ROKE-661278 format. One line per 5 residues: number of its first residue (from 1); their letters; for each residue x, y, z of N, C-alpha, C. Coordinates in nm, 2 decimals. Example, Ala and Ser with C-alpha at 12.3 -4.5 7.8 and 13.67 -1.06 7.14 Angstrom:
REM residues 2
1	as	1.32 -0.57 0.78 1.23 -0.45 0.78 1.32 -0.33 0.78 | 1.28 -0.22 0.71 1.37 -0.11 0.71 1.29 0.00 0.79
This chain:
REM residues 108
1	mfaic	11.57 7.71 10.66 11.46 7.80 10.66 11.49 7.92 10.75 | 11.45 8.04 10.71 11.47 8.15 10.79 11.35 8.24 10.80 | 11.34 8.32 10.90 11.23 8.41 10.92 11.28 8.55 10.90 | 11.20 8.63 10.83 11.23 8.77 10.82 11.16 8.85 10.93 | 11.24 8.93 11.00 11.18 9.01 11.11 11.10 9.12 11.05
6	sfmdm	10.99 9.15 11.11 10.91 9.26 11.07 10.97 9.39 11.13 | 10.93 9.50 11.09 10.98 9.63 11.14 10.96 9.64 11.29 | 10.85 9.60 11.33 10.82 9.61 11.48 10.90 9.52 11.56 | 10.93 9.40 11.51 11.02 9.30 11.58 11.16 9.36 11.59 | 11.21 9.42 11.48 11.34 9.48 11.48 11.34 9.60 11.58
11	krklg	11.24 9.68 11.58 11.24 9.79 11.67 11.24 9.75 11.81 | 11.16 9.64 11.84 11.16 9.59 11.98 11.30 9.53 12.02 | 11.36 9.46 11.93 11.49 9.40 11.96 11.60 9.51 11.98 | 11.60 9.61 11.89 11.70 9.72 11.91 11.67 9.81 12.02 | 11.55 9.81 12.07 11.51 9.90 12.18 11.58 9.87 12.31
16	nvsfg	11.63 9.75 12.32 11.70 9.71 12.44 11.85 9.75 12.44 | 11.90 9.80 12.33 12.04 9.84 12.32 12.06 9.97 12.39 | 12.16 9.97 12.48 12.17 10.08 12.57 12.30 10.16 12.55 | 12.39 10.13 12.46 12.51 10.20 12.45 12.49 10.31 12.35 | 12.59 10.41 12.35 12.58 10.53 12.27 12.56 10.52 12.12
21	gnwse	12.53 10.63 12.06 12.51 10.64 11.92 12.37 10.62 11.88 | 12.34 10.67 11.75 12.21 10.65 11.70 12.20 10.55 11.59 | 12.30 10.46 11.59 12.30 10.36 11.48 12.18 10.27 11.48 | 12.12 10.24 11.59 12.00 10.16 11.59 11.88 10.23 11.52 | 11.87 10.36 11.55 11.76 10.44 11.48 11.79 10.45 11.33
26	dilts	11.92 10.46 11.29 11.95 10.46 11.15 11.92 10.33 11.08 | 11.94 10.22 11.15 11.91 10.09 11.10 11.76 10.08 11.08 | 11.68 10.12 11.18 11.53 10.12 11.17 11.48 10.20 11.05 | 11.54 10.32 11.04 11.50 10.41 10.93 11.53 10.35 10.79 | 11.65 10.30 10.78 11.70 10.24 10.66 11.61 10.12 10.62
31	dqlns	11.58 10.03 10.72 11.50 9.91 10.70 11.36 9.95 10.66 | 11.30 10.05 10.72 11.17 10.10 10.69 11.17 10.15 10.55 | 11.26 10.24 10.51 11.27 10.29 10.38 11.28 10.19 10.28 | 11.37 10.09 10.30 11.38 9.98 10.20 11.26 9.90 10.19 | 11.18 9.88 10.30 11.06 9.81 10.29 10.95 9.89 10.20
36	vldfl	10.95 10.02 10.22 10.86 10.10 10.15 10.90 10.10 10.00 | 11.02 10.11 9.97 11.07 10.11 9.83 11.04 9.97 9.76 | 11.06 9.86 9.84 11.03 9.73 9.78 10.89 9.72 9.76 | 10.80 9.77 9.85 10.66 9.76 9.83 10.62 9.84 9.71 | 10.67 9.96 9.69 10.64 10.04 9.57 10.68 9.97 9.44
41	dtvaa	10.79 9.90 9.44 10.83 9.83 9.33 10.73 9.72 9.29 | 10.68 9.65 9.40 10.58 9.55 9.38 10.45 9.61 9.32 | 10.41 9.72 9.38 10.29 9.79 9.33 10.31 9.82 9.18 | 10.42 9.88 9.14 10.44 9.92 9.00 10.44 9.79 8.91 | 10.50 9.68 8.96 10.50 9.56 8.88 10.36 9.50 8.86
46	rcade	10.28 9.51 8.96 10.15 9.45 8.95 10.03 9.53 8.91 | 10.05 9.66 8.90 9.94 9.76 8.88 9.87 9.74 8.74 | 9.93 9.68 8.64 9.87 9.66 8.52 9.75 9.56 8.53 | 9.77 9.47 8.62 9.67 9.36 8.63 9.58 9.37 8.75 | 9.62 9.45 8.85 9.54 9.47 8.98 9.53 9.61 9.02
51	dmrdd	9.42 9.65 9.09 9.41 9.78 9.15 9.49 9.77 9.28 | 9.60 9.84 9.28 9.69 9.83 9.40 9.66 9.94 9.50 | 9.56 10.02 9.48 9.53 10.14 9.57 9.45 10.08 9.69 | 9.52 10.09 9.80 9.46 10.04 9.93 9.53 10.11 10.05 | 9.49 10.08 10.17 9.55 10.14 10.29 9.70 10.12 10.30
56	rleda	9.75 10.01 10.26 9.89 9.98 10.26 9.97 10.07 10.17 | 9.91 10.10 10.05 9.98 10.19 9.96 9.97 10.33 10.02 | 9.86 10.37 10.08 9.85 10.50 10.14 9.95 10.52 10.25 | 9.97 10.42 10.33 10.08 10.42 10.43 10.21 10.44 10.38 | 10.24 10.37 10.27 10.38 10.38 10.20 10.39 10.52 10.15
61	layvs	10.29 10.58 10.08 10.30 10.71 10.03 10.30 10.82 10.13 | 10.24 10.79 10.25 10.25 10.88 10.36 10.40 10.89 10.41 | 10.46 10.77 10.41 10.60 10.76 10.45 10.69 10.84 10.35 | 10.66 10.83 10.22 10.73 10.90 10.12 10.72 11.05 10.14 | 10.59 11.09 10.17 10.56 11.24 10.19 10.64 11.29 10.31
66	ahiek	10.65 11.21 10.41 10.70 11.26 10.54 10.86 11.25 10.54 | 10.92 11.16 10.47 11.06 11.13 10.48 11.15 11.16 10.36 | 11.09 11.20 10.25 11.17 11.22 10.13 11.14 11.36 10.08 | 11.25 11.43 10.04 11.24 11.56 9.99 11.14 11.56 9.87 | 11.05 11.66 9.86 10.95 11.66 9.76 10.86 11.54 9.76
71	gdmla	10.85 11.48 9.87 10.77 11.36 9.89 10.62 11.37 9.85 | 10.57 11.49 9.89 10.42 11.51 9.85 10.40 11.50 9.70 | 10.49 11.57 9.63 10.48 11.57 9.48 10.50 11.43 9.43 | 10.60 11.36 9.48 10.63 11.22 9.43 10.51 11.12 9.47 | 10.46 11.14 9.58 10.34 11.05 9.62 10.22 11.08 9.53
76	aamrn	10.20 11.21 9.50 10.09 11.25 9.41 10.12 11.19 9.27 | 10.24 11.19 9.22 10.27 11.13 9.09 10.24 10.98 9.09 | 10.26 10.91 9.20 10.23 10.77 9.21 10.08 10.75 9.21 | 10.01 10.83 9.29 9.86 10.82 9.29 9.80 10.85 9.15 | 9.86 10.95 9.08 9.81 10.98 8.95 9.84 10.87 8.85
81	alams	9.95 10.81 8.86 9.99 10.69 8.78 9.89 10.58 8.80 | 9.86 10.55 8.92 9.77 10.44 8.95 9.62 10.46 8.91 | 9.59 10.59 8.89 9.45 10.62 8.85 9.43 10.62 8.70 | 9.54 10.60 8.62 9.52 10.59 8.48 9.44 10.47 8.43 | 9.36 10.49 8.33 9.27 10.38 8.28 9.34 10.27 8.20
86	spwqr	9.44 10.31 8.12 9.51 10.21 8.04 9.61 10.14 8.13 | 9.60 10.00 8.13 9.69 9.92 8.21 9.84 9.95 8.18 | 9.88 9.96 8.06 10.02 9.97 8.02 10.07 10.11 8.05 | 9.99 10.21 8.03 10.03 10.35 8.06 10.04 10.36 8.22 | 9.94 10.30 8.29 9.95 10.30 8.43 10.08 10.24 8.48
91	qkaah	10.11 10.12 8.43 10.23 10.06 8.48 10.36 10.14 8.44 | 10.36 10.19 8.32 10.48 10.27 8.28 10.49 10.40 8.37 | 10.38 10.46 8.40 10.38 10.58 8.48 10.42 10.55 8.63 | 10.37 10.43 8.68 10.40 10.39 8.81 10.55 10.36 8.83 | 10.61 10.29 8.73 10.75 10.26 8.73 10.83 10.39 8.73
96	ravrl	10.79 10.49 8.65 10.86 10.62 8.64 10.85 10.69 8.78 | 10.73 10.68 8.84 10.72 10.75 8.98 10.81 10.68 9.08 | 10.82 10.55 9.08 10.91 10.48 9.17 11.05 10.51 9.14 | 11.09 10.52 9.02 11.23 10.56 8.99 11.26 10.70 9.04 | 11.16 10.79 9.03 11.18 10.93 9.08 11.19 10.93 9.23
101	ikssv	11.11 10.85 9.30 11.12 10.84 9.44 11.26 10.78 9.48 | 11.30 10.68 9.42 11.43 10.62 9.45 11.55 10.72 9.42 | 11.54 10.80 9.31 11.64 10.89 9.28 11.64 11.00 9.39 | 11.53 11.04 9.44 11.52 11.14 9.54 11.58 11.09 9.67 | 11.57 10.97 9.70 11.63 10.91 9.82 11.78 10.92 9.81
106	rev	11.84 10.89 9.69 11.98 10.89 9.67 12.04 11.02 9.68 | 11.96 11.13 9.65 12.01 11.26 9.65 12.02 11.32 9.79 | 11.94 11.27 9.88 11.94 11.32 10.02 12.06 11.28 10.10
């Protein structure tokens, strides 16, 4: 059995590292980005059956807006997708929005 460290646990552990370089900040940023992308994948997968719009989603979309080029536009696309009334159109549009977000990350 193993435990997955939360972002804050990782930040606390790496905060004690005192030698040069910014690799610890890069690890934190990469870990946080991966967590956001994984969460958005989950949202897209479940949005046909559940209303996934909540504070956690808004936090993830705020991260996208702040850290990804054209993030405001991409976050708006995800919000618009999740507001669609048809479950299958909603899910298709949400998956498309997540793909766009991921492709924007790879381009940076």
